C-alpha positions as a Python dict, from the first residue, in 0.01 Angstrom:
ca = {
    (1, 'X'): (0, 0, 0),
    (2, 'X'): (-20, -259, 282),
    (3, 'X'): (-342, -396, 124),
    (4, 'X'): (-170, -431, -217),
    (5, 'X'): (131, -608, -64),
    (6, 'X'): (-98, -838, 127),
    (7, 'X'): (-289, -953, -185),
    (8, 'X'): (11, -948, -429),
    (9, 'X'): (118, -1312, -377),
    (10, 'X'): (-237, -1434, -437),
    (11, 'X'): (-266, -1219, -752),
    (12, 'X'): (63, -1349, -896),
    (13, 'X'): (-41, -1708, -828),
    (14, 'X'): (-374, -1655, -1005),
    (15, 'X'): (-205, -1481, -1302),
    (16, 'X'): (50, -1760, -1352),
    (17, 'X'): (-224, -2021, -1329),
    (18, 'X'): (-419, -1848, -1607),
    (19, 'X'): (-111, -1822, -1829),
    (20, 'X'): (-26, -2191, -1798),
    (21, 'X'): (-388, -2283, -1852),
    (22, 'X'): (-391, -2090, -2182),
    (23, 'X'): (-68, -2261, -2298),
    (24, 'X'): (-214, -2604, -2222),
    (25, 'X'): (-514, -2532, -2443),
    (26, 'X'): (-308, -2401, -2738),
    (27, 'X'): (-380, -2620, -3046),
    (28, 'X'): (-96, -2838, -3174),
    (29, 'X'): (18, -2744, -3526),
    (30, 'X'): (-47, -3022, -3776),
    (31, 'X'): (251, -3153, -3969),
    (32, 'X'): (253, -3058, -4337),
    (33, 'X'): (206, -3326, -4600),
    (34, 'X'): (430, -3147, -4851),
    (35, 'X'): (801, -3222, -4880),
    (36, 'X'): (1072, -3086, -5108),
    (37, 'X'): (1442, -3159, -5145),
    (38, 'X'): (1739, -3217, -5373),
    (39, 'X'): (1896, -3515, -5550),
    (40, 'X'): (2267, -3581, -5610),
    (41, 'X'): (2381, -3892, -5793),
    (42, 'X'): (2520, -4067, -6099),
    (43, 'X'): (2348, -4144, -6428),
    (44, 'X'): (2433, -4438, -6655),
    (45, 'X'): (2283, -4413, -7004),
    (46, 'X'): (2218, -4694, -7250),
    (47, 'X'): (2465, -4695, -7541),
    (48, 'X'): (2196, -4705, -7814),
    (49, 'X'): (2209, -4332, -7896),
    (50, 'X'): (2591, -4321, -7878),
    (51, 'X'): (2594, -4407, -8252),
    (52, 'X'): (2509, -4040, -8312),
    (53, 'X'): (2868, -3959, -8207),
    (54, 'X'): (3065, -4233, -8387),
    (55, 'X'): (3204, -4012, -8664),
    (56, 'X'): (2981, -4129, -8948),
    (57, 'X'): (2718, -3860, -8912),
    (58, 'X'): (2379, -3851, -9081),
    (59, 'X'): (2249, -3720, -9412),
    (60, 'X'): (1965, -3472, -9458),
    (61, 'X'): (1710, -3756, -9450),
    (62, 'X'): (1830, -3881, -9113),
    (63, 'X'): (2015, -4187, -9250),
    (64, 'X'): (2365, -4276, -9137),
    (65, 'X'): (2637, -4194, -9390),
    (66, 'X'): (2858, -4459, -9549),
    (67, 'X'): (3233, -4430, -9504),
    (68, 'X'): (3314, -4210, -9811),
    (69, 'X'): (3045, -3964, -9699),
    (70, 'X'): (3123, -3989, -9327),
    (71, 'X'): (3208, -3677, -9131),
    (72, 'X'): (3540, -3830, -9022),
    (73, 'X'): (3652, -3911, -9378),
    (74, 'X'): (3544, -3573, -9512),
    (75, 'X'): (3726, -3389, -9231),
    (76, 'X'): (4044, -3597, -9199),
    (77, 'X'): (4109, -3693, -9562),
    (78, 'X'): (3930, -3439, -9781),
    (79, 'X'): (3956, -3124, -9571),
    (80, 'X'): (4273, -3164, -9360),
    (81, 'X'): (4462, -3439, -9543),
    (82, 'X'): (4633, -3244, -9822),
    (83, 'X'): (4406, -3350, -10111),
    (84, 'X'): (4461, -3163, -10443),
    (85, 'X'): (4784, -3006, -10333),
    (86, 'X'): (4645, -2850, -10014),
    (87, 'X'): (4839, -2841, -9688),
    (88, 'X'): (4851, -3180, -9516),
    (89, 'X'): (4757, -3071, -9164),
    (90, 'X'): (4715, -3434, -9052),
    (91, 'X'): (5079, -3512, -9142),
    (92, 'X'): (5190, -3205, -8950),
    (93, 'X'): (4995, -3317, -8643),
    (94, 'X'): (5142, -3667, -8672),
    (95, 'X'): (5498, -3539, -8720),
    (96, 'X'): (5546, -3720, -9055),
    (97, 'X'): (5594, -3611, -9415),
    (98, 'X'): (5284, -3535, -9626),
    (99, 'X'): (5105, -3851, -9735),
    (100, 'X'): (5287, -4083, -9492),
    (101, 'X'): (4965, -4193, -9322),
    (102, 'X'): (4641, -4378, -9400),
    (103, 'X'): (4285, -4357, -9274),
    (104, 'X'): (4027, -4611, -9394),
    (105, 'X'): (3705, -4766, -9268),
    (106, 'X'): (3887, -4999, -9028),
    (107, 'X'): (4015, -4689, -8845),
    (108, 'X'): (3667, -4551, -8772),
    (109, 'X'): (3554, -4533, -8407),
    (110, 'X'): (3397, -4860, -8291),
    (111, 'X'): (3368, -4816, -7913),
    (112, 'X'): (3208, -4477, -7849),
    (113, 'X'): (3005, -4503, -7529),
    (114, 'X'): (2853, -4288, -7255),
    (115, 'X'): (3060, -4223, -6946),
    (116, 'X'): (2907, -4241, -6595),
    (117, 'X'): (2776, -3889, -6550),
    (118, 'X'): (2677, -3663, -6262),
    (119, 'X'): (2307, -3584, -6212),
    (120, 'X'): (2136, -3322, -5992),
    (121, 'X'): (1771, -3248, -5934),
    (122, 'X'): (1487, -3124, -5717),
    (123, 'X'): (1216, -3340, -5560),
    (124, 'X'): (858, -3287, -5447),
    (125, 'X'): (642, -3521, -5240),
    (126, 'X'): (286, -3518, -5100),
    (127, 'X'): (191, -3770, -4833),
    (128, 'X'): (-145, -3941, -4885),
    (129, 'X'): (-97, -4171, -4584),
    (130, 'X'): (169, -4253, -4326),
    (131, 'X'): (346, -4484, -4571),
    (132, 'X'): (235, -4366, -4916),
    (133, 'X'): (314, -4050, -5110),
    (134, 'X'): (287, -3896, -5455),
    (135, 'X'): (621, -3779, -5595),
    (136, 'X'): (767, -3563, -5870),
    (137, 'X'): (1141, -3562, -5948),
    (138, 'X'): (1306, -3321, -6194),
    (139, 'X'): (1667, -3417, -6267),
    (140, 'X'): (1926, -3284, -6510),
    (141, 'X'): (2250, -3427, -6646),
    (142, 'X'): (2515, -3320, -6896),
    (143, 'X'): (2628, -3645, -7054),
    (144, 'X'): (2971, -3705, -7204),
    (145, 'X'): (3084, -3979, -7440),
    (146, 'X'): (3431, -4103, -7531),
    (147, 'X'): (3594, -4346, -7769),
    (148, 'X'): (3891, -4366, -8001),
    (149, 'X'): (3983, -4399, -8367),
    (150, 'X'): (4311, -4488, -8534),
    (151, 'X'): (4547, -4369, -8807),
    (152, 'X'): (4818, -4587, -8967),
    (153, 'X'): (5161, -4429, -9010),
    (154, 'X'): (5312, -4556, -9336),
    (155, 'X'): (5655, -4393, -9298),
    (156, 'X'): (5928, -4660, -9307),
    (157, 'X'): (6012, -4766, -8950),
    (158, 'X'): (6361, -4716, -8813),
    (159, 'X'): (6538, -5044, -8748),
    (160, 'X'): (6417, -5402, -8799),
    (161, 'X'): (6052, -5480, -8723),
    (162, 'X'): (5860, -5811, -8698),
    (163, 'X'): (5668, -5931, -9008),
    (164, 'X'): (5332, -5760, -9054),
    (165, 'X'): (5424, -5468, -8828),
    (166, 'X'): (5202, -5159, -8857),
    (167, 'X'): (5251, -4829, -8680),
    (168, 'X'): (4892, -4768, -8562),
    (169, 'X'): (4822, -4466, -8345),
    (170, 'X'): (4498, -4411, -8149),
    (171, 'X'): (4324, -4079, -8087),
    (172, 'X'): (4021, -3961, -7893),
    (173, 'X'): (3670, -3884, -8013),
    (174, 'X'): (3421, -3726, -7771),
    (175, 'X'): (3062, -3607, -7757),
    (176, 'X'): (2820, -3445, -7516),
    (177, 'X'): (2447, -3387, -7474),
    (178, 'X'): (2200, -3253, -7218),
    (179, 'X'): (1908, -3439, -7063),
    (180, 'X'): (1624, -3316, -6845),
    (181, 'X'): (1437, -3603, -6678),
    (182, 'X'): (1090, -3595, -6518),
    (183, 'X'): (958, -3876, -6296),
    (184, 'X'): (601, -3869, -6162),
    (185, 'X'): (454, -4154, -5959),
    (186, 'X'): (400, -4306, -5614),
    (187, 'X'): (626, -4414, -5329),
    (188, 'X'): (558, -4660, -5046),
    (189, 'X'): (754, -4702, -4725),
    (190, 'X'): (805, -5068, -4627),
    (191, 'X'): (863, -5137, -4258),
    (192, 'X'): (766, -5008, -3913),
    (193, 'X'): (1096, -4876, -3775),
    (194, 'X'): (1094, -4512, -3661),
    (195, 'X'): (1423, -4429, -3837),
    (196, 'X'): (1532, -4688, -4097),
    (197, 'X'): (1292, -4830, -4358),
    (198, 'X'): (1307, -4954, -4714),
    (199, 'X'): (1090, -4800, -4984),
    (200, 'X'): (976, -4875, -5339),
    (201, 'X'): (843, -4638, -5605),
    (202, 'X'): (740, -4626, -5968),
    (203, 'X'): (556, -4426, -6231),
    (204, 'X'): (583, -4249, -6566),
    (205, 'X'): (892, -4077, -6703),
    (206, 'X'): (952, -3804, -6960),
    (207, 'X'): (1287, -3685, -7095),
    (208, 'X'): (1405, -3388, -7301),
    (209, 'X'): (1736, -3447, -7480),
    (210, 'X'): (1962, -3208, -7673),
    (211, 'X'): (2277, -3283, -7877),
    (212, 'X'): (2563, -3047, -7784),
    (213, 'X'): (2886, -3133, -7965),
    (214, 'X'): (3102, -3402, -8128),
    (215, 'X'): (3480, -3354, -8141),
    (216, 'X'): (3786, -3554, -8241),
    (217, 'X'): (4155, -3466, -8219),
    (218, 'X'): (4479, -3582, -8381),
    (219, 'X'): (4735, -3478, -8121),
    (220, 'X'): (4707, -3095, -8124),
    (221, 'X'): (4485, -3083, -8436),
    (222, 'X'): (4116, -3032, -8332),
    (223, 'X'): (3837, -3170, -8551),
    (224, 'X'): (3486, -3036, -8494),
    (225, 'X'): (3244, -3289, -8642),
    (226, 'X'): (2943, -3082, -8541),
    (227, 'X'): (3015, -2818, -8805),
    (228, 'X'): (2825, -3027, -9061),
    (229, 'X'): (2504, -2997, -8861),
    (230, 'X'): (2546, -2619, -8839),
    (231, 'X'): (2528, -2582, -9219),
    (232, 'X'): (2223, -2387, -9342),
    (233, 'X'): (2082, -2690, -9530),
    (234, 'X'): (2057, -2892, -9206),
    (235, 'X'): (1786, -2698, -9012),
    (236, 'X'): (1518, -2967, -9056),
    (237, 'X'): (1762, -3239, -8949),
    (238, 'X'): (1868, -3040, -8639),
    (239, 'X'): (1509, -2987, -8532),
    (240, 'X'): (1407, -3349, -8590),
    (241, 'X'): (1710, -3559, -8493),
    (242, 'X'): (1929, -3354, -8256),
    (243, 'X'): (1656, -3260, -8006),
    (244, 'X'): (1377, -3480, -7882),
    (245, 'X'): (1119, -3561, -7617),
    (246, 'X'): (1073, -3923, -7512),
    (247, 'X'): (858, -4112, -7264),
    (248, 'X'): (871, -4433, -7064),
    (249, 'X'): (846, -4565, -6710),
    (250, 'X'): (1069, -4570, -6403),
    (251, 'X'): (1104, -4770, -6083),
    (252, 'X'): (1305, -4721, -5768),
    (253, 'X'): (1406, -4886, -5444),
    (254, 'X'): (1622, -4780, -5156),
    (255, 'X'): (1667, -4697, -4789),
    (256, 'X'): (1470, -4419, -4616),
    (257, 'X'): (1636, -4260, -4310),
    (258, 'X'): (1429, -4029, -4088),
    (259, 'X'): (1697, -3791, -3959),
    (260, 'X'): (1446, -3593, -3748),
    (261, 'X'): (1084, -3478, -3762),
    (262, 'X'): (1154, -3247, -4058),
    (263, 'X'): (1437, -3408, -4256),
    (264, 'X'): (1467, -3747, -4424),
    (265, 'X'): (1741, -3894, -4642),
    (266, 'X'): (1694, -4159, -4910),
    (267, 'X'): (1961, -4375, -5072),
    (268, 'X'): (1809, -4461, -5409),
    (269, 'X'): (1866, -4690, -5707),
    (270, 'X'): (1634, -4609, -5998),
    (271, 'X'): (1618, -4788, -6335),
    (272, 'X'): (1408, -4644, -6618),
    (273, 'X'): (1285, -4790, -6946),
    (274, 'X'): (1236, -4504, -7189),
    (275, 'X'): (1297, -4373, -7539),
    (276, 'X'): (1574, -4114, -7587),
    (277, 'X'): (1434, -3949, -7896),
    (278, 'X'): (1746, -3836, -8088),
    (279, 'X'): (1934, -3985, -8383),
    (280, 'X'): (1812, -4257, -8617),
    (281, 'X'): (1549, -4513, -8509),
    (282, 'X'): (1521, -4432, -8136),
    (283, 'X'): (1374, -4710, -7924),
    (284, 'X'): (1289, -4797, -7565),
    (285, 'X'): (1604, -4885, -7371),
    (286, 'X'): (1709, -4935, -7009),
    (287, 'X'): (1893, -4662, -6814),
    (288, 'X'): (2014, -4648, -6454),
    (289, 'X'): (2078, -4390, -6183),
    (290, 'X'): (2192, -4411, -5821),
    (291, 'X'): (2235, -4144, -5561),
    (292, 'X'): (2108, -3966, -5250),
    (293, 'X'): (1781, -3776, -5218),
    (294, 'X'): (1686, -3549, -4928),
    (295, 'X'): (1339, -3433, -4822),
    (296, 'X'): (1237, -3145, -4596),
    (297, 'X'): (882, -3124, -4461),
    (298, 'X'): (745, -2775, -4532),
}
């Protein structure tokens, strides 16, 4: 026992020296080149395809209807307006006697446009150098549209009115659609700072768009304009004009913030020039998005 106690301090010193020596020689784990993250932002669509929701509607050949054949006229006047002795539901909604209102082509919606919409997505990145990376963004947005149309009340006004007075009332028309957006390209960091740097990016874009609904309302009277497209003789139109895949190009610029060795945050503005392939005569148009993108190094 005395021999063990005598050599114990030397043994412990040798053991600890071996342990630390092994730790010093342990290989350093290489940092992964793959990153993934999420995107949260706003999406601003070009108004070109908003004409799909302006109340005129399209015929079976994909051509916009004239006013007598428009969805609005057929719904408001022919179906709900008391034609041929039917109940005048429009007059009831307006609070006037049957027939004391007018709806003509000047009352059709003229300002239907996309609202700023929320967009979410997932991001993937692969570093090919310290400053350059390949990227893939997959973003989704449910777009809404809004505008208004008018109806003229022809009931005699109470009390004196100025010459040419018309009792014109405005009502809302709305629409919605879904878009799935794919961006694939390259990104480059500009600058040498360890935390804050600008970046630029660009590449090809692909979008998948789907019409959802088109509604109007006269006070409490709902008007579903999408019922025409649900008719059995519209299947070819639905497949060809209410759903589509389009392509184009995108760019981006923003601020890259290295929060730590694993996380980075990017404030991004990204315009895209692409075709939204729904409705009549789709064409390349400019769209915009802005938001925040995060990356985590796997």
